[in-house]
N, C-alpha and C positions, 0 to 999 in steps of 0.2 A: 083594669089592669090591662095594660100593653104586653102579651107577652112575646109581641117582636118590638124592636126596637124601632124608633121614627130612621127615614134615613140620614136626619141630620145626624141620631144616635148613632148609629149604625158609621159615618165617616168620622167621628170623633171618637171613636171605639179604636179605629183603625190607626187614626194619627197617632193616639196617648202610646197605642200597643204598639208602634213604631220609635219611637222616644225612648219607652220603657227600656226593651230592645240595645234600639240602639247607645244609650247613654248609661242607663243603670246596670243592665245586666250581666255584664262580664268583671264587673267591682264588684259583685256584691257580698261574697266569703272574704275580702278584704277589708270589706268597712262593717259586717258584721261582728267580726271575733278584733276589733280595736274601739277600745274607746275614746277615739277621738272623736269631736264635734264632725259630723258632715258638711262642713260650710259650701266648698264648693258645689256640691247637688244639691244643696236647700238653692242658691241661686241660678241653678240651672234649671229646675221647676220652677220660680218665680219667671223664670226669662220666659217659660214655656207657657206660662198664662196658668197655669194647674195647684199655684196655692190662693186660697181663699177664692176659690169657683163662684161659689152662691152666695158670696157676697157681691154688692150693688155695686155698678159700674164705677159708682162717684166714690163706693169706699176703696177701689182700686181694684177688684173681682172683675169673674166675667157676666153676673146678673144669671147663673146658671139653673136650673133647673134640679134638684134633689137625682133626677135619675142621671144626668150627665155627671154630677160628684161622683156617686156609686161608679160608676163607669170608668171616670178617672182614677180610683182607688182599688178598684181589681184588677184593672190592665196594670200599673205602677205596682200592686205588690205582685204581681208576675215575675218582676225583676229584684225588686228592694222593700220586705215588706216596713222596711225601718222609715224609709222614705213615705210609702202608700200612707204610712200612721201622721206621717206629719201634712202630705193633703187633704188626709179626712178631718185634723184636727183644725185648717185652719178656712175650716169651712162652716164644720160645725160648732166652735166654741169662740170666736169673735165679732160672731153677727151683733152679741148685745153691746158690743164697744160701740158699733154705727148707731145704732137704734138708743142705746142705756148713757153714754156719755154727751156733754157736750162736744161741739164737732173740733174745737181748736186741743179736746186732749185725747181723745179717740179714732180722730183722722188720721194725723204725725202714726201712729202707732198701727192703725192697720193698713196703711200703703209702706211702711219697713216690713211688715208679715206679707202682704202678698209681692212684693219684691224678690225675698228672702234674702234681705240684708238683719232681720232678726226672725226671732222665734219666740212663741210665748208658752208658757204652761198654765196648768187649771189644779191650783191648789186645795183640792177638795176633800181626802181623807186625811183622818188621822190616825195614830198611836194606838189609843182607848174604842175607836168607832169602826173601822174598817164600813163596812156598808151603810149602816149606821148614821143615814144623813139628819136624823134629828136630832143627835145626841152632842152636840159637836162645842167643843171646849174654847178652838181660839175666840179671843170677844174683840172687839172694835169698841173700845171705850170712847165716846164726845171728849175731843179739846178744842181748843181756840183753833178754827180754818177749817177743820176737820176730825180726825178718826188718830187714834192708838192703837195698834192689833197686839195681841198677845198671845204667845200659845207656839204649840209645833201642826205644822202638817207635813205628811208621810205619804212616804209613796207615791211622788211627783215627776213625773217623765216629762225629760228636758229642765230638772230642778237643778241640775247643774251651771246648763249653759244656756239658760233663758233669761231673755233681757226682763220680760215683763211677764207676768203672772196672775191670772184672774183667781183671786183669794175668799173663800166663802165662810162667814164668821157667825157668828151670833154676837146680834149687837145689844147692848146695853140702852136703856132707855125708851123711851114711847116709838113706836114703827114698828114693822117689821120687824120680826125675830131673827131672822136670817138675809142676812145684806152680800152681796157682792161687791170685793172693788176691782180694778185695776190697779197691781202694786207693781213698781219699777222694783226689782230684786238687786239693785245695784249700791243698796244703804247701809252702810256699817255695819247696822244693828240687826242684820238678818245673817244668821248661818244657815250654810249649804253639807251637808256630810252626804257624802257619794251611796249608794249603794252597788255592794260586787254582784252583779248577779250575771247568768248564764248568758241571757238573750237580751236582744235588744241594745245592744252594748254601744252603738254611736247614740241612741238618745240618754240612754240612762234615766236615772230614777236618783231620788233625792229627797232627806228630809229637810224642811225649812222651818225654822225658826223663828219669832217674831218675838224682840223685848221691848214694848213699846216705839215699835215703828209708824213716824206718821204717815197718815194717808191723806190728801186734800181732800177736801168737801166735795170738787167737781171729778174727784173719781171714784164714787160710788157709783155704780152702775145701777140706774134707775127706772122707772117708766114702768111699763108692761114688759121690762128685760131684769128685771129684780129677783129678789127673791130666790127662793127654793124651787118654788114651781118651772120659776122660769130654765132654771138648771137643769132638773129635771126631764123637759122639753127637749134641751140638746144631746140632754144621754141617751133620750128614744131616739134622733141622729146619729148620734157616735158611734150606740150600740149597733146599727144598721150596716153602717159602714164597717165595723169589726168582722161581720160575718163575708162581707164582702173581699174585704184584708183577707182572711183564712182561705178562701177558695181562691183567691188567684193565686197564694201563696203554694197548697195544697195543689193547685194546678201547673207551677215550676215543676214542683216531685215528676207527678203523674207525667207530664213534657219530656222528661229526663229518663223518665222511665219504662216509657212506651219505645221510648229509643234504642235504651239498654238491651231491652228483651229480644228486637229485632237482630241485633250484631251478638246478644249475647250465645253461646250454644251447646247444647247439656246432649250426652248421646246422640251425636248426629244432626242433629235439628237445633235451629234457633228456639231459645227455652219460650218465646212467645208462641211455641204451637203446643205447649205443654196447657193444658185448659185449667192448671191449678194454679197459674200463673196469669192464663188471659182472666178468666173469671174472677180474678181477685181485683183486675185493674177495671175491670166491666162494674163490677158493684162499686168503688168507688166513684169512677165516672158517675152512675147514679146518683149517687146521695149529695157530691158536690152539687150536680145542678139542679137537684132541686132545692137546695139551700142558697144558690143562685139568686132560683127563682123567686124563692120563699122573699130573699132581701130586695129584692124591685118591687117583690111587692110591697113590703112597707116603705120603698121610695114614693113608689104611686102615691099611696094613702099622705101623705106627706106632701106632695105636689100638690093633693086635689083639698090639701086643709083636714082631712081626715086625720081623727086620734089612731097611732097606730104604738102604741108602747105593748098591746100583746104580742103583736107580729117582731117590734126590733126584740126584745127579750128573747123571743125562738131561736131568733135571729143568734142570737148574745150568747146562749147556753149550747147552743148545735151546731152551728159552724165551726166553732175553735174544736170539739169534740169529734168532730167530721173531720177536719183538717190532722188533727194529733193522729187517728187512727191510719190516714191514708199517708201521712210520712211515713208514719211507722212502717208502713206496707213495704213501700217504696224500698227503704232502708235493707230490708229482709229478702225481698226480691232481689236485690242489689247484690246479696251476698256478703261477702269478709270486706271486697270494695264499698260496701256503702255504708259499714263501720269506720270508713277514713273517714280522719278530719282533713283530708284530700281535696275530698268531693262535699257539696254545700250540702248537702242530705241532711247531716246533723245538726250544721245551725241552722237551717227550717224547724228542725222539730224545736230545738230549745229556745226559737223565737217564736213559733206560736204559738208553743205553751204555756206560754205567761199571757195570754191572750184567752185563755180558760178563767185566768182572776180579774185582771185589768177590768176599769167600768163593771163589776157587779160580779160574783159570783154564779157558779149555776143556778146552787141553791135560791140566790134571790130571783133568777130570772121567772126560777121555776113559780116562787112565789105571784109574780107579779102576773103569770099565764093564768093559774089556781083563784087567783081574784075575780078576776074576768072573766073567768069559766063558772065557777061555783057562785061563789060572791063574799066580800070582804067577811058577810059576819059570820062563816063558816070555816074561813081560813084564817085570820088573825090579824 
């Protein structure tokens, strides 16, 4: 595990941090409190080469290693966590389109995603399933030239404005029971209904209903990237990146609070002089640095081709919890000022709180860890 970045990683970190600060930092609060899709910012990410970083260059990406993807996610999250989520998703999810689809199908979609011209959703969760990915009810029935999809997906991030979705469905007939399909979302038989959420509003969540939606046979994601096991491997990547998203967001709150305690005076001295304030910040800085190193450890294992489900689950349940605690204490340290919606702290708390649930609840992550620690035969 490289506990220090290579010179190339360090240079990349400085470059992305500079882009994040100049392009996205100041506009965070206005974007985060609006339901409008952030198309202009997505285009800027694409122009900077930050979408699909881990994809091959032939697919429109940069061929970056997982650590570089993590660096980009962490630094963009320090400015805007919703945009960081797009950076993460375009590296963690679309690789299956390059490996598992004909080039004439997957190629144009990937080029559109990496340029920032379009976005793609993952339709995985179902109303009655939650984290139970084996009990899916959305079905893919054989039809002339392909399949027809029936059923509903819920809690689909980007579901209202994505042009395409990767839909995981239970296939009828022979072959693997669980399969993945690339589905254009402009079909009239796809119903979309938006959720009213307090956080991640520029991305939004939606329910997608399929009523016999036709999917051509060449839109089924095949090969080694097909089925539920491949989806779970992609989730390990995304769960690790979520850890760094949370660290980046919490570090923004910490940055602003450090500046605040240097300026704000009480009893004739800056409140930074009071240990009740400075020690609280020191404790959070320590925990966040530990979560950050755990996340890069998980990415290093991925880069080496090693299994990292345990580490990914550790990142996914622990980092959001730490970030929520850190941001909440930053609000308290700011006093009545921190309670105001004119500052970004309240919105940071709303945004990061949702990551305690998305891509698997803390209970699911702890179950994954416990199975590897104690054994599946003892944990169910």
